[in-house]
N, C-alpha and C positions, 0 to 999 in steps of 0.2 A: 751144847750144854755148858761149855766153858764160860760163856758170857753169863749164863744163868747162875753158875756157881759164884762168879764175882758179885753179882747182885745179891744173892743170898747172903754171902759173907758180909757185904756192906750193910744191908738192911737188918741183919741179925743183931747188930750193935745198938739198934734203936727200937723203941716200942711200936713198930709198925705191924699192922695186920696184913700179912702177905697172902694174896690169892694168885694162884697160877692156873691159867686155862690152857689145857693141853689135850692131845689125843693119847698121851701116856706112852707112846711107842719108844721114847728114849729113856724113860725112867728105869726100865729093866737093866740098862747098862750102867746106871748111876745110883742104884738103890742104896749102896753102902754110904754114899755121900748124903743122900736124902735122909737116911736114918740118923746121921750124926748132927743134923741141923738142930740148933738150940731152940729156936722159936718154932712154935707150931705153925705149919703152913696149911692153907686151905687149898686143896687141889680140886679144880673143877675139870672133870674128865669128860671130853666129848665122846659119847658112846651111842652107837646106832643100832646094834643088834647083838643077840646072843648066838645068831646063826652066822657062820663064817662066810658063806656065799652072799647072804644078804648084806652083811657088813662090807664086804669088798665091793659090792654093787653100789652101795651108797657113797663110800669114800673114794672109790676108784683106785685103791691101793691094797696090797696084800700085807696088812699089818695086824690082822686079827690076833694071832698068837702073842705078838709083842705087847699089844694093848691089854689083852686079857691077863697075861702073866704079870704085867706091871701092876694091874689092879690088885691081883692077889698078893703081890709083895707089898704094895702100899698099905693094904689093910692091916699089915703086921707092924706098922709104924704108929707113932703118936699123932700123926697128922690127920686132918679132917679131909675126907674124900666125899665129893658130891658128883653125881653123874648129870651131865647135860645131855638129855636124851633127844636125839635128832628124830623127829617124827615125820614120816613121809607117807602120804596116802597111797594105798595100793602096793607099798613096798614093805614097810615094817609095822604098819598100824595094827596088824593082828597079833603082834608080840609085845605091845606096850605094857600090858598087865604083867606078863612074865618078866619083863625088864624091871618093872617096879618091884615085884616080889624079890628078884635077884638083888636089887639095891637094898631093900629092907633086910634081907637075910644076911647080907655082908656088911651092914652098918654104913652104907654109902649115903647117908642122909644126916641131917642134924635137926633136932626139934627146934621149932621157932618159938 
């Protein structure tokens, strides 16, 4: 995250549209810094499931709580949050509608 902080600081001086693609697992530890950023950042969060076991099966890591908590913290900021939903047949396809509803309910989208 330190390298990312350096980039944020540098690019915040200029009129760039910054997009960060992440699984959000480290944001929870840096949320105070993210809140202080002057320019609005667009976060594209890779998200695979609302179910902890399914999520861990897809990404092969135990980061569900960190990612989910980071999403909740991010929605309290001025930044734009979009979910990149990882769709896998026979693994999470049955919950895609629920993930979509979750995204809408939490404002993780932007009108086009």
